[in-house]
N, C-alpha and C positions, 0 to 999 in steps of 0.2 A: 838726674833726679835730685831734688832738694830735700834736705833734712833740716830739722830745726831744733835748737836747744838754747838754754839760758839758765840763769839762777843756779850756778854751781853744778854744771853737768857732771853726772856720775856715769862713767863707762864701766859696765860689767859684762864680761865676755868669757866664754869658754872656747879657747882655740888651741890648736896643736902647737903650742909654743913651749920652748924649753923653760925649765924651772929657774928662771933668772929674772933680771929686772925688765920691766916693760916701760917704755917711755911713750906717753900720749902727748902729741904736740899739735896744736891748732894754729894754723898760720893763714894770713891774708897778705895783701900787698902792703899793709901798714902796721901789722901787729903780729906778735907770736907769744903764745902761752904754752906751758908744758907742765907735766906732772909725771911722777915716777911711782911705780908699784912693783911688788914682787909677785911672780906667778906662783900659785899654790900647787901642791903635788897633783891636784886633779885638773890642772891646766886653767883654772879660773883665776881671775884677777879683777881688781877694782881700783880705779883712780878717780879722784874728784878734781875737776878743773875749777879754778877760781871764777867767781861771778864776774860777768862782763856786761858792759852796756849793750843795749839792743843795737843791732846794725843790720842793714840790708845788704852789706858788702859780703859776697860769698867768701867762705873760708874753706880750706882743706884741712882735714884731720889725718895726721899720720901716726900710725901705731908701729913702734919699733921694738923688736926683741931679738937681740943678737944680730944676725944677718937677715932676719925676716922683717919685711915692711908691709904694712897694709895701709892703703890710701883711701880715705872716704872724702869725696870731693863735693863741692857746691853746697856747703852747709850755711845756714843763716843763724844769727843770734836773735832770739825772740822769746816769746812767751807761749807756753802750752796751757791750754784749758781742756779739762775733761768734761765731756757732755754725756749726761746720763738721763734716764727716764723711760717712758714707754712710747706708745705709737705717735703721740703728738710731737715728741722730740725726734723720733725716727722719721717722721713724715718727710719725704724727699722733695728736693727742689722741683723736679719735673712735674709734681702734682700740686705745687703751690700756686696760689692765686696770681702772683706777679711774675711767674716763671719767664714768660716771653720778654717782659721788660728787663728782668734781671739778667737774662742771657747776654744782653748787649754790654753789660759791665762785669761779666763773669771772669774775665781774664784778670786775675789778681795775683801777680807774682809773689806777693808777700803773704798770701793766705794759703795755708797748707792744711790738709786733713788726712787723718788716718781713720779709715772707715771700713772695718772688717765686717764681713757677713758672719752669720752664726748658724749653728745647727738648729734645724726645726723652724727656720724663719718662714712665716706666712702659712704654717700648717695648722689649720683650725678644724675642730669637730671631727677629728679622725686620729687613728693611732699613728705614731711615728713609725716609719719603715725601719727595717733592721739596719740599713746603712746610716740612718739618722741616729738611731740608738747607739751605734758604735762611736758616734761623735759626742755623745752626751757625757763627757767627762770634762772637768774644768780646764784641763790642759789642751783639749782638742776643740772646745766649744767655739771659740772665736777663730775664724779662718785666718791663716797668715796673709798679710797684705803689706803694703808699703805706703810711705807718705806720697801724696799726690798734690800737685799745685793746682789751684782752682783755675779752670778755664771753661770755655763754653761747652765742652764735652764732659769733663770730669765732675763738674759741680752738679750735674743733673741728679745723681744718686746721693748727694750729700744731704744731711739733715738740714732742712730749710731754716729752722730756728737757729741752728749753730752757724750756718752760712751767713745769715744776716747779722748775727752777733759779731762774728769775726770780721766781716767786711766793714762794719761800722767802726770797730776799733782800729783796723788798719787805716781806714780813711782819715780818722781823726788824729792818729799818732804816728803813722808810718813805722810802727813796730811790727815786725813779722809775727804772725799769729799761727800757731799750730793747734788744730782741734782734733782731739782723740774722741771718737764717737762710739759709745758703748751701750746705747739705749736699745730696747727691744719691745715690740708690741705686746701690750698686756701686762708688762712686768710690775709686780707689787714692789713696794719699797723694801720689803724684807729681803729680797734677793740681793740687794745692793749693800746689805749690812753683814759684817762678819759674824760667823756663828759664835765665836768666842765673845764678841761684844754683846750679842744677844744673851748668851748664857750668863754673862756677868751682871745683867740687869735683873733685879727682882721683879720688875714690871713685865719684862719681855722674855724671860728665860723659857717660859712655856712654849714659845714659838718654835723652839728647837726640838721639841718632843716628837719622836717618831712613832708611828708613820705620819709624816707631814700631810699626806693626802687625806687624812681623817682628823687632823688636829683642829679643834674648835677655835684656836687662837689665830688661825690663818684665814684670810678673807674667803668667803664661800665661793665666789666666782673663780678665784685662783685655783681652789681645789677642784672645781668642776673642770676647768681647762686641763689641769694636770691629769685627771682621770680619763679625759677624752684622748689624751696623747699617749699615755703609758699603758702598755700591756705587759711590760717587763721592766724590772728595775725601779729605782726611785729618783734617779737623777733627772732633773727637769729645770729649764731656765727660771721657773718661778719658785723653786725651792729656796727657803731661807738660806742666805749666804752664798748662793750659787754664782751669781754675777760678780759678787765680791771676789770670790776665789778665782774665777775664770778671767776677770778683766781688771779689777781694781788693785788687788794685792800685788800682782806682778809689776805694777807701775810704781810701787812705793819708793824705789831707789831713784826715781826721776825727780827733778826739780820742776814743779808745776806752778802756774800762776793762780789757778783757782778751779772751782767746779761750777757748772751750770746744770740745772735740773728742771725737767718738765715732766712731772709724774703726779699721780694721785687718783686717777679715775678708778683704778683697781682697788684702792683703799677707801673709796668714798661711798660704797653701796650699803654699808651697815653702820649704824650709829656708834657701836662699840669701837669699830675700827676708825671712825671719824674722830672720836674723842681722844684717841691715843696718838694721833698722827704727829702732832707737834713734838711730843716727847720722843717718839720713834725717830723722827728726823734729827733731833738733837743727838740721839745716840749714834746715828750714822755719821753725822758731821764730826762729832768728837772722835770717833774711831778713825776717820780719814785724817784728821789733823794729827792724831797720834802716829798713824802709819807713815804719813809724809813728813813727819817731824816739823810741821808748820802750824803752831798753835793759833795763828791768825789767818789761816787759809780762807780766802773768800768763798762764800757759798751764796749763789744767786739762783733764784727759782721762779717758776711761773705759777701764779695762782690759777686754779682751774677756771675755765671760761663759763659761759652760760649755756644751758640746754633745757629743752622742754622735757616733761616726764612721760609723754605719750609713747615714745619709742625707746626710751632709755631710763634706767634706774638712777635718775638724778635727784631724787627726793631730798637727799641730805647735802646737796651741793652748797646751799647757803651756809650751813654749819661748817662744812669742810673748808670753804673759802675763808671763813672767819678763823678757823683753826690755823690755816696757813698764814694768815695775817699775824697771828700770835707768835709765829716762828721768829719773826724779826726781833721780838722782845726777849725771846728765849735763847737765841743764838747770836753772839757778837759777830760782826763782820759778815752779816747776811743782808740780803735785799730781795724784794719781791716785785716781779713784773705783773701788773694787773692785766687780765685779758677778757674780763666779763663783758666788755663793750663790743667785742668782735666775735662772740660765740655764734654757732649755727644752731638754730632752734631745734632741728631734727637730726643733727649729725654730731657725734662726739669728736669729729675731726674737722674743726673749722680750718679753712684753707688759707686764711690771712696770717701767715707766719712772719711776714716782714715786720709788722709792728711788734710782734712778740720778741723777736730777736733783737730788734733795735731798742726795745724797752729794757731788756736784760743788759744790753751794752751800756746803757746810761749809768747803771750802777757801777760797772767796771770803770768806765771813763771818769766818773766822779770820785770813786773811792780808791782806785788803784793806779790811775794814770794822771791824777791831779788836774783834771780839766773842770772848768766851771760849767758843768752840765747838770741840769736838774735831774735827779735820779728817779723820782717817783711822782705819781699823782697824789692827791690829798689822802692823808691817813689821820684817823681820829686820835686826839689827845685826851679830851675829856668832854663830859656832858654835865652841865650844871642847871639846876632848876631854881628859878627865882621870879616871883611876881607873875606867875602864870605863863612863864616862858622857859622853854628848854633851849639853852645856848650850847651849841656844839663847837668846840675849838678843834681846828685841824692844823697839821703842818704840811709842808710842801705845797703851799698855795701859790708860790711864785708871785706873779703880778696880780693875782686875784682869783677868786672863785667865780665860776659861771656855769652855765649849762651848755651842752654840746651844740644845741641848735637855737639857743636864745629863748627857749620856751620856759614854762614854769618847771620848778624842780620836781623830779619824780624819784620814787624809790624809798622814801622814808616811812617808818612805821613805829608805833609805840607798843605793839603786841606781836610783831612778826607776821601779821596777817593783813590787817586793814591799813591801807595807805592813808597818810595824813599830809596836809599841806605844810610846806616848809619854804622858807625864804632865805636869801643870802643878804646879810647885813654886816658890813664892815669885815668881810672875810670870815664871818662865822655863819653857822646855820641856826636859824631861829624857828622853833615850833611852838605853837600855842597849845597849852594843856591846862585844864581846870585843876587837876591834881598832879602831884609828882608821880610819874611812872617809874617802874623798876629799871627798865632798859629803853634804849632807843636803837632802832635797827635801820640799816641801809642796805639796799640790794638784796633783800631777804626773800628771794624767789630763785628757784633753780634757773629759770631764764629771766635774768634781771633786765629791766629797761631803765635802770637808774641812769641819770644823765649829768651827774655832778663831775666837773673837770676843773683843772686849773688853767692858768693863762696859756700853757703850752699844750693844751688839749689832752693832757694825761688824765685818765679816769681815776676816780676815787675807788678805794677798795670796799668790798662788802664788809660790813662790821655790825657787831652787837656789843654795845658798851653800857655799863651801869650808869644811871643818872644819879648824880650826887646832890 
């Protein structure tokens, strides 16, 4: 079994070792590194090994204390990414649109994943059983598991978005990639944020008020699911701070490369929750950067897709997608993968996760691995009104703006309702208007048919920006 580490690996263990020095030594055929620590009276100890360059050459890790030796074999030096979110991040490869095609290349010896199950998984509209309730404590919630190497069998239950993200990075860099997957269906953002961080925020402290199942600051749908599941106790995967305590905080002593997140559906059904989402996300990321002691920790996320409102409460999705776009201005070292072009009109779970994962990987390859990869589709910079024309300037145009199918532009509006004609001129968008409007909108429908892309077919984000 392979294990993966890099970025100053920190070993923290509790073993029946004598209270003396522990030596941790990592060796391969061409290198050796070591560090020494002293065992505490409770038999715990911590050593930090120095940062190493990525390598696919397997190593052995030997832990020595007196006459006692522990050998951990077949380790790789690489990067660990944590994958969080709700059901669209959780969506497994076996249910993904390109599963059969992907299976042919699933054997990826440099791609590893840690994919624990969790208590209450896939239990909807009913009470948790007594056995499930017994597991509803943070220390028991995620089931113990081990690192698995991606192959045609193991990858079937892996997060499809995470798989394509990791596979793309491995293919482009040959850096071993480990994916720790902690998402869960229906999870609100609040569960991934520490309670202390929430309490420290004047804006969000009220989210920690008990009982959380009746707290008006919690998304309504989240409380409904909690009340469906709980007949006793208050611990639930959707409770503020729960996934943070169960899955995120225990990892803080690890060296990680970054976070990817596909979440938002549970926070997008009420306008009040929509309007707070960017600030709530910043609180979470700030908390993670503090916990991991990495002030520049990368955070890449998926913008919600498109959906009709006939079968789903997607009425506020245009506003939500726009709030997500603002996250990039609010949080340094962040990036957004647009997915509105591949939404399913009547299903909150679009099955094309390949493009989503690969679009997330573009940010990492560009920002963290130094490759000349365009990270994004067009994003708005400004809108200026002059001589009866609104001129929209965008970045990430690459070789030029165009439409997906070569037809006229769709998706632009001056009031968020009525579509207006727009043209591409010298890599700007031009819209005729007799008077200066307050705003210009793009993709402002729950199910957007906007067709603006750049030369690499990367779609433009939904946006609402003020006209100057």
